[in-house]
C-alpha positions as CSV (number, residue, x, y, z in Angstrom):
1,M,17.4,-8.8,-14.4
2,A,17.4,-11.6,-16.8
3,T,16.3,-15.2,-16.3
4,T,16.3,-18.2,-18.6
5,V,13.3,-20.1,-20.0
6,T,13.6,-23.8,-19.6
7,S,12.7,-26.4,-22.2
8,K,9.4,-26.8,-20.3
9,G,8.7,-23.0,-20.6
10,Q,9.4,-22.4,-16.9
11,V,11.3,-19.5,-15.5
12,T,12.7,-18.7,-12.0
13,L,11.8,-15.3,-10.7
14,P,14.9,-13.8,-9.1
15,K,14.8,-13.4,-5.3
16,K,14.9,-9.6,-5.4
17,I,11.9,-9.6,-7.8
18,R,9.9,-12.0,-5.6
19,E,10.6,-10.0,-2.5
20,A,9.7,-6.7,-4.1
21,A,6.4,-8.1,-5.4
22,G,5.7,-10.0,-2.1
23,I,5.5,-13.3,-3.9
24,K,6.1,-16.3,-1.6
25,P,6.3,-20.0,-2.2
26,G,2.9,-21.4,-2.9
27,D,1.4,-18.1,-4.0
28,K,-0.5,-18.0,-7.3
29,V,0.6,-15.4,-9.9
30,V,-1.0,-13.9,-12.9
31,V,0.9,-13.8,-16.2
32,R,-0.4,-11.7,-19.1
33,N,1.0,-10.0,-22.1
34,T,1.1,-6.2,-22.3
35,A,0.2,-3.9,-25.2
36,S,3.9,-3.1,-25.7
37,G,4.9,-6.7,-26.2
38,G,6.1,-7.3,-22.7
39,I,5.0,-9.7,-20.0
40,F,3.3,-8.8,-16.7
41,I,3.7,-11.1,-13.7
42,G,2.0,-10.3,-10.5
43,K,0.3,-11.7,-7.5
44,S,-3.1,-13.1,-8.5
45,D,-5.0,-10.7,-6.2
46,S,-3.2,-7.8,-7.9
47,E,-5.1,-8.3,-11.1
48,A,-8.4,-7.2,-9.4
49,E,-6.6,-4.2,-8.0
50,Y,-5.2,-3.4,-11.4
51,L,-8.6,-3.5,-13.0
52,K,-10.0,-1.2,-10.2
53,R,-7.2,1.3,-10.9
54,L,-8.0,1.3,-14.6
55,Q,-11.7,1.7,-14.0
56,A,-11.0,4.6,-11.6
57,I,-8.8,6.3,-14.3
58,A,-11.5,5.8,-16.9
59,K,-14.1,7.5,-14.6
60,R,-11.8,10.5,-13.9
61,Y,-10.9,11.0,-17.6
62,P,-13.8,10.0,-19.7
63,I,-13.4,10.3,-23.5
64,T,-16.4,12.1,-24.9
65,G,-17.3,14.2,-27.8
66,A,-14.7,12.7,-30.2
67,T,-14.5,9.8,-32.6
68,T,-11.8,7.2,-32.4
69,D,-10.3,8.6,-35.6
70,E,-10.2,12.1,-34.0
71,I,-8.5,10.8,-30.9
72,M,-5.9,8.9,-32.9
73,L,-5.2,12.0,-35.0
74,E,-4.7,14.0,-31.8
75,L,-2.4,11.4,-30.2
76,R,-0.4,10.4,-33.3
77,G,-0.6,13.4,-35.5
78,D,-1.5,13.4,-39.2
79,P,-0.1,10.3,-40.9
80,A,0.6,12.4,-44.0
81,D,3.2,14.3,-42.0
82,D,5.2,11.2,-41.5
83,Y,6.4,11.2,-45.1
84,K,7.2,14.9,-45.4
85,K,10.9,15.8,-45.5
C-alpha cells in the first residue's frame, strides 16, 4: 500500500494497516529507520518487545571465536572474487 507524505511530513496509515497492527486513535507509535533503508512503524509498546526478541536471538546464537573480519568474509565471501570473470 502507498500513502502520500504531506508538506508537513505527515502520513495517513491506511485502515487495513492500522487494523493489522492494532493501532487505534490516540495510540502512540514508534517510527525508526531500518538497516535496509526502510521505515518501521509500530505500536510504542512493540519496541520493547522487539528488543526482547533481538536479545533472545543473541543469547541463542552467540558469535564467539571469530573476528568481525572473519564473520564478514564468511557471510559475504572474498571481495576479490567479485571482480573475477
